[in-house]
C-alpha positions in Angstrom: -76.7 185.2 -104.1 -77.5 188.9 -104.0 -79.3 188.6 -100.6 -77.5 188.1 -97.3 -79.6 185.6 -95.4 -78.6 187.3 -92.1 -80.8 190.3 -93.1 -83.9 188.1 -93.0 -86.0 187.8 -89.8 -86.2 184.4 -88.2 -89.9 184.2 -89.2 -89.1 184.9 -92.9 -85.9 183.0 -93.4 -86.9 179.6 -94.7 -89.7 180.8 -97.0 -87.6 183.7 -98.4 -84.6 181.5 -99.1 -86.7 179.0 -100.9 -88.2 181.7 -103.1 -84.7 183.2 -103.8 -83.4 179.8 -104.8 -86.0 179.5 -107.5 -85.5 182.9 -109.0 -82.9 185.1 -110.6 -82.7 188.3 -108.5 -80.5 191.0 -109.8 -80.0 194.8 -109.8 -80.9 196.6 -113.0 -78.1 199.1 -113.9 -78.9 200.0 -117.6 -81.6 202.5 -118.0 -81.8 201.8 -121.7 -82.3 198.1 -121.3 -85.4 195.9 -121.8 -85.1 195.0 -118.1 -85.5 198.6 -117.0 -88.5 199.1 -119.4 -90.2 196.0 -118.1 -89.5 196.9 -114.4 -90.9 200.4 -114.8 -94.0 199.2 -116.7 -94.7 196.7 -113.9 -94.4 199.4 -111.2 -96.3 202.0 -113.3 -99.3 199.7 -113.8 -100.0 199.7 -110.0 -98.4 202.8 -108.5 -98.8 205.2 -111.4 -102.6 205.7 -111.1 -102.1 206.3 -107.3 -99.7 209.2 -107.8 -97.0 207.2 -106.0 -94.4 206.7 -108.8 -91.8 209.0 -110.1 -91.8 209.8 -113.9 -90.0 207.3 -116.1 -87.2 209.7 -116.9 -86.6 210.5 -113.3 -85.9 206.9 -112.4 -83.9 206.4 -115.6 -81.7 209.3 -114.6 -81.3 207.8 -111.1 -80.2 204.5 -112.6 -77.7 206.2 -114.9 -76.3 208.5 -112.2 -76.6 206.0 -109.4 -75.1 208.5 -106.9 -77.6 211.3 -105.9 -76.1 214.5 -104.4 -78.6 215.9 -102.0 -76.4 218.8 -100.9 -74.5 219.4 -97.7 -73.3 216.2 -96.1 -76.1 214.0 -97.6 -76.1 211.8 -100.6 -77.7 208.6 -101.8 -77.5 205.7 -104.2 -80.5 204.4 -106.1 -81.1 200.7 -106.6 -83.6 199.0 -108.9 -83.9 195.2 -108.5 -85.9 192.7 -110.5 -86.8 189.0 -109.9 -87.2 186.7 -112.8 -88.8 183.3 -113.0 -87.0 182.1 -116.2 -87.6 184.9 -118.7 -90.6 186.4 -116.9 -90.3 189.4 -114.6 -92.3 188.5 -111.5 -91.3 191.2 -109.0 -89.6 194.6 -108.7 -88.2 196.4 -105.7 -86.5 199.8 -105.7 -84.9 201.7 -102.8 -82.5 204.5 -101.9 -79.4 204.0 -99.7 -79.0 207.5 -98.2 -76.2 208.6 -95.9 -75.9 211.7 -93.7 -72.2 211.9 -93.2 -72.4 214.6 -90.5 -74.8 212.6 -88.4 -73.1 209.3 -89.2 -76.4 207.7 -90.0 -77.9 205.9 -93.0 -81.5 205.7 -94.2 -82.5 202.9 -96.5 -85.7 204.3 -98.1 -87.9 201.5 -99.3 -89.6 203.0 -102.3 -91.7 200.5 -104.3 -92.2 196.8 -104.1 -94.5 194.8 -106.4 -94.9 191.0 -106.7 -97.1 189.5 -109.4 -100.2 187.7 -108.0 -99.0 184.1 -108.6 -95.8 184.8 -106.7 -97.5 186.5 -103.7 -97.1 184.6 -100.4 -94.2 182.7 -101.9 -91.5 184.4 -99.8 -90.5 186.9 -102.6 -92.0 189.8 -100.7 -89.9 188.9 -97.7 -86.8 188.9 -99.9 -87.7 192.4 -101.0 -88.1 193.6 -97.4 -84.6 192.3 -96.4 -82.6 192.8 -99.6 -82.3 196.6 -99.3 -80.2 196.2 -96.1 -77.9 193.9 -98.0 -77.6 196.5 -100.8 -76.9 199.2 -98.2 -74.1 197.3 -96.5 -72.4 196.9 -99.9 -72.9 200.5 -100.8 -71.5 201.7 -97.5 -68.4 199.5 -98.0 -68.0 200.7 -101.6 -68.4 204.4 -101.0 -67.1 204.9 -97.5 -65.2 201.9 -96.5 -67.2 201.6 -93.3 -70.6 200.8 -92.0 -73.2 203.1 -90.4 -76.1 202.7 -87.9 -79.0 202.2 -90.4 -82.7 202.7 -90.4 -84.6 200.7 -93.1 -87.7 202.8 -93.6 -91.0 202.5 -95.5 -93.8 205.1 -96.1 -96.9 203.0 -95.4 -100.6 203.7 -95.8 -102.6 203.7 -92.5 -105.1 201.0 -91.6 -108.5 201.2 -93.3 -111.4 198.8 -93.1 -112.2 199.5 -96.7 -108.7 198.3 -97.8 -107.8 195.1 -96.0 -104.5 194.8 -97.9 -103.1 197.6 -95.7 -103.5 195.3 -92.7 -101.9 192.4 -94.7 -98.9 194.5 -95.5 -98.4 195.7 -92.0 -98.6 192.2 -90.6 -96.0 191.1 -93.1 -93.7 193.9 -92.1 -94.3 193.0 -88.4 -93.1 189.4 -89.2 -90.1 190.9 -90.9 -89.0 192.7 -87.7 -90.4 196.2 -88.5 -92.0 198.6 -86.0 -93.8 202.0 -86.4 -92.5 205.3 -85.2 -95.1 206.6 -82.7 -97.5 208.7 -85.0 -98.2 211.1 -82.1 -94.6 212.3 -82.4 -93.7 211.2 -85.9 -96.0 212.9 -88.4 -94.6 212.1 -91.8 -96.4 212.8 -95.1 -95.4 211.8 -98.6 -95.7 214.5 -101.3 -98.6 213.6 -103.6 -97.0 213.2 -107.0 -100.3 213.9 -108.8 -101.1 217.2 -107.0 -100.7 220.1 -109.4 -100.7 223.9 -108.9 -103.6 225.1 -106.7 -104.4 221.6 -105.3 -106.2 221.5 -102.0 -103.5 219.3 -100.6 -99.8 218.7 -101.2 -99.2 215.4 -99.4 -100.5 212.1 -98.1 -100.3 211.2 -94.4 -98.2 208.1 -93.9 -96.9 205.8 -91.2 -93.2 205.5 -90.6 -92.5 201.8 -90.7 -88.9 201.1 -89.7 -86.3 198.5 -88.8 -83.1 199.5 -87.1 -79.6 198.0 -87.5 -77.1 199.1 -84.8 -79.8 201.4 -83.3 -81.8 201.3 -80.0 -84.6 198.8 -80.0 -87.4 200.6 -78.1 -87.1 204.3 -78.8 -84.9 206.6 -81.0 -83.5 210.0 -80.1 -85.1 212.9 -82.0 -81.9 213.4 -84.1 -82.1 209.8 -85.3 -85.9 209.8 -86.0 -85.6 213.0 -88.0 -83.3 211.6 -90.6 -86.4 209.8 -92.0 -88.2 213.0 -93.2 -85.0 214.9 -93.9 -83.5 212.3 -96.2 -86.8 211.2 -97.8 -87.6 214.8 -98.6 -84.0 215.6 -99.8 -84.6 212.9 -102.5 -88.1 214.3 -103.3 -86.6 217.7 -104.0 -84.6 216.1 -106.8 -87.7 215.9 -108.9 -90.4 218.0 -107.2 -90.6 221.7 -106.6 -89.7 222.8 -103.1 -93.2 224.1 -102.4 -94.6 220.6 -102.8 -92.1 219.2 -100.3 -91.3 221.9 -97.7 -94.7 221.8 -95.9 -94.3 218.0 -95.3 -90.8 218.3 -94.0 -91.4 221.4 -91.9 -94.4 219.8 -90.2 -92.6 216.5 -89.5 -89.5 218.2 -88.1 -91.3 220.7 -85.9 -93.5 218.0 -84.4 -90.5 215.8 -83.6 -88.6 218.8 -82.0 -91.6 219.7 -79.9 -90.2 217.4 -77.2 -86.7 216.2 -76.4 -88.1 212.8 -75.4 -87.1 209.9 -77.6 -89.6 208.7 -80.2 -91.1 205.3 -79.2 -91.1 202.3 -81.6 -94.6 200.7 -81.5 -94.9 197.0 -82.4 -96.7 195.8 -85.4 -98.8 192.6 -85.4 -97.2 189.4 -86.5 -100.5 187.4 -86.9 -104.2 187.3 -86.1 -103.6 187.1 -82.4 -101.9 190.5 -82.2 -104.1 192.5 -84.6 -105.0 194.8 -81.6 -101.6 196.4 -82.1 -103.0 198.2 -85.2 -105.3 200.4 -83.2 -102.9 203.4 -83.1 -102.4 203.2 -86.9 -105.9 203.7 -88.2 -106.6 206.2 -91.0 -109.0 208.2 -88.8 -106.5 208.5 -85.9 -103.6 209.4 -88.2 -105.5 212.1 -90.2 -106.7 213.7 -86.9 -103.0 214.6 -86.3 -102.4 216.4 -89.6 -103.5 219.7 -91.1 -105.8 219.3 -94.1 -103.2 220.1 -96.7 -101.1 217.1 -95.6 -103.7 214.4 -95.5 -104.9 214.4 -99.1 -106.2 211.7 -101.3 -104.6 208.2 -101.2 -105.4 204.7 -102.4 -107.7 204.3 -99.4 -109.9 207.3 -100.3 
């Protein structure tokens, strides 16, 4: 089995393992294959219109090259995974396993995850939340012969009453053991892949949703927290011009370095009885912390 069950949270384990036993879950390594074509088409149908998906040729290149050189001491590997029910593709996950050799830290960047409607709430989404850590551990062994303290990280939309699925996703991540880097200190924005020259904004304000392995539980030193924007944006520069990326990284790093205090990890809800934990993560509160150019259009607009 591709998934290491120990990477699942206790709350997810039974349901996720049941889903994994019914499916064929495998990494897609041939960019010219029908599997790659089908996986990209599934992702593009949802994320493409939102401006949150790289061009087909970009991801095809990443699959072919596998190892991505970000310059300096940073590099990553790209992983595209499909889940099949018989011959039918029912889910896709992609992620990047990035390593900063100088810092001795790894970031597993959760990029896209999509499960077809009839397989939602089956446990497959939980598989996709845990599987990247399994992939990371294998990539670390293969490339470096050692493990690294690792941050599994997702760029997530803030809470909006107009889009209840944002709340559903955050609760699911909470059940899977994820927290949120305190937005008052951690002000990350994802470049808007749709924004062209002269656009009023260059990025979309996002929450930093994280799960640590061999890292402190309650708060992270600034030098640990800042690998999130540094390595995400190092990858973005592989297919976007620097002027579309630099404003986001500069703002995130300067805000983090405005204090030497560690960045707190705020808990996510794990059910209806803990939904009050979402209060710091509302769209209104988040946008108030960002300059206009970094809080542009998003799926909750």
